[in-house]
N, C-alpha and C positions, 0 to 999 in steps of 0.2 A: 142533623148536622151536615155541613158541607164536606165533600171529599176534597182534601187539600193536596194538590199535586205540584211538585217542583219539576219543571221541564229543564233538565240540566245535562250538560256534558262538558268536561274540561277542555275538549277539543272544539275549536271554533269552526264555523262554516258548515255545520252538519244539519241545520234546519231547525234549531231551537225556537227562534223567533217566529219563523214561518208556521211552525207547529202550534205555538202558543196562541197566535192570532187566529189561525184557521180552525183549530180545534174548538176554541172558544165560540167562534161564530157558528160552527156546525152543531155544537151542543145546544146553543141557543135556538137554532133553527129546529131542533128536535124537542123544543119545549122546556129546556132546562134553564134554571136561573144560574148565571155564570158571572164570576168576577175574575178578570185577568189582571195580574199585577206585573208591571214592568220593573224589574230589578236591575236593568242594564243602563248605565249612564248614557249610552248612545241613544236610547229612547226609540229604537226602531220599532218595537212592538207598539209603542204609543202612536206613532205616525201611521203604522200599518193598519190601524183601525180608525183612521180619520180624525185623530186628535192632534191639534197643533201643539208642539212641545213648548213654544214660547207662551202660549196662552194657558197651558196646563198647570196652573198654580192654585192651590198648593198641590204638591206631588207626594210620592212615597218618601221622598227625602224628608219633608216636614213631619211625616208620621214617625219615621225612625228616630228623629232627634226630639220628638215630643212636642212639636209646635202645632200639630194638627191631628185630627181624628179621621177615622175611616169615613164617617158620614160627610165630613167637610171636604174630603179629597177625591172621592170616587166620582167618576163622570159616566153618564149614560151615553153609550154610542148609538148610532142609528141602526146598528146591526143586532140589537136585542140583548147585549150584554154590557156589564159595567167594566170600567178600567180604572186602575190606580196608575196614573201616568208617571213617567220619568223624563228627566232632561239632564243636562250636563251638571246641574247642581248636585245630583246624586253622587258624583265622584267625590265630593267633599265629605260625604257621610263616612267614608272609610276612615278618615282621620278623626272626625268628631266622635264617632262611636267608641273609640278607644278610651275616652275619658268618661263615658257614661256607664251607669250601673246596669247590670244585666244586659250587656250589649248584644249578646247572641240571641236574646229572647224578645227583643223589642217588636219585631214584626208579628211574632206569635201572639204576644199580648194584645197588640192592636187589632188583630183579626178576631180575637175573642168577642169584640163588640158586635161582630156581624151576626152572632147567634145562628139562627136557622134561616137567614135571609137568602142563602145560596145553596144550590145543589152541588156545584163544583167551584173551586178556586184554583186557577192555574197560574203559576209563577214562571215568568221568563227569566232565568238566571244567567248572569254573565259567564263567559267561558274562562273562568279562573276561580280558584278557591280563595276568595277574599271574604271580608266581613259581610258583604251583601249576599253572597252565595250561602254563607253559613246561616244567616238569618232566614233565608228561604228554606234551607234543609231542616232547620230547627222547627220552623212553622209547619212544615209538611208532614203528612202521614206516610207519603210514598213518593217515589220519583218516577218520572217517565224519561227514558234516555233515547233521544233521537240519534241515529248514527248511520253513516254511510257504510256500505258493505265493501270495505277496502282493508288492506293489511294494517295500516297505521291505526285504523279505528279499533281493531282488536287490542292493540297495545294500549291505547288510551282507555279502553273499557276496563282493563285490569287495574289501572291507576284509579279510575273513578270508583270501582267497587271497594278498593282499599280505603279511599276517602270516606265513602258512605259507612263503612264499618266503624271507622274512628268516630264519626259524628254520632252514630247510634250508641257506641260504647260510652261516650262522654257527655253528650248533650241531648239526644233524642232517642230514647230506647225503643220507640215504636216505628222508627223509620224503616221502610221496606222498599224494594224495587217493585213498582207497579207493572212496568213492562218496558221492553226494548222495541223501538219503532224504527223500521228500516226506511230510510229516506233517500231521495235522489236515486231511486232504484232503476238500473238499466239491465233488463233481463238478457240482453245480447252479450253481456260481458261474462266470460267464464269465471273470472275472479269474483265478481259480484255473486254469482250463484254458489261458488265454493264457500265464501265467507258467510253468506246467508245460511247455508247448510250447517256450518260450524256453530253459528248462533243458536239455531234450532236444536242442535244436538246437545249443546252444553246448557242452555237456559230453558229449553222445553216450552212450557205454556207461558213463560214470561215474555216470549217473543210474540208481539201482536200478529194476528193473522193478516190484518190490514197492512198494505205496503204503499208507501207514497212514491209515485214514479217521478222521474225527471219530467217536468212539464213547463212549457213556456208561459202559460197563463199564470201559474203559481209565481213565476219570477216577475211578471208584469204587474200583478195586482197591487203590490205595495206602493208603486209609483203613483197610483190613483187613490191611495189612502183607503183601500178596501180589502176585506178578506176575499179570497178567490170565489167563494160561493155567491158573493154580491157582484163580482166582476164578470164571471162566466160560470154559471152554475153547472153547465153541461160539460165542462172541461174534465179531463181525467184527474187533475189535481183536486178539483172541488169534490168530485165523486169519491175520491180516495179518503178525504178527510171526513166526509159524511159517513162513509163506511166505518172509519175508525171511531167516530163518535158513537155510532150504533153499537159497535163492538164493546166499547166501554160501558154503555148502559146494560148490555147483555151480561157482562161480567159482574157489574154491580148488583144486578137483580137476580143473579144465579142461573141465567140461561146458558152460561158457559161455565163448566165446572172449574173451580179455582185450584186444581191440582198443582201444588208447588208454587202457585202464583204468589209473587210478592216477596218470597224469602230472599234474604241476603246470603246466598250460598257461599 
């Protein structure tokens, strides 16, 4: 069965979409079967992997409201992974889902049709606790939390952990924290190093060893509709995501001891 991960943080601009796209491509480059789901109506993850939003119909929106299936909606990218695309239509799902039965479980039920077709399913969640994010958290077995090492990020992390506890208590009892990913990392900043140290002290092994640096090539790649490993494989950003993908495989296969890994402390 696939490992289903929600890439989420209630704070915007922390690298969720960048991580979802580039980690999907990196896992695929390491031979994994990957499905990326774009749950953000902005559709940035969709365009970031070369899929035109206007042409990407049906989308995850049709899946959520029951008008399409996984097989009918997924698109194979040229980078070796599948994507369930999103566009502005998805914004309407928030209203329509209110009237539908089992509204929090619709994505989870749709993904059941995938069976063992994938090794990893990554979901790019919007930066808000809405019905789209809830569907992602209910469908996931664990969450990856990208975050910048700055003061406000710690404040937001506390709120996010509280949210995850509520989802686990009421909707998804298996939900865990898979790991915290430090993004846009600048080792020259004293504050960055201090916050990074606090994360490691408090969350231990749940903080990924891999760190995503600030990198111009990472910022440029989406404008070309490519993950960074297809845009500039030798860049620091591409190498960082390949390292993260390998670390995830090592964790999955037991080559990194899972001490305290994934618990919602």
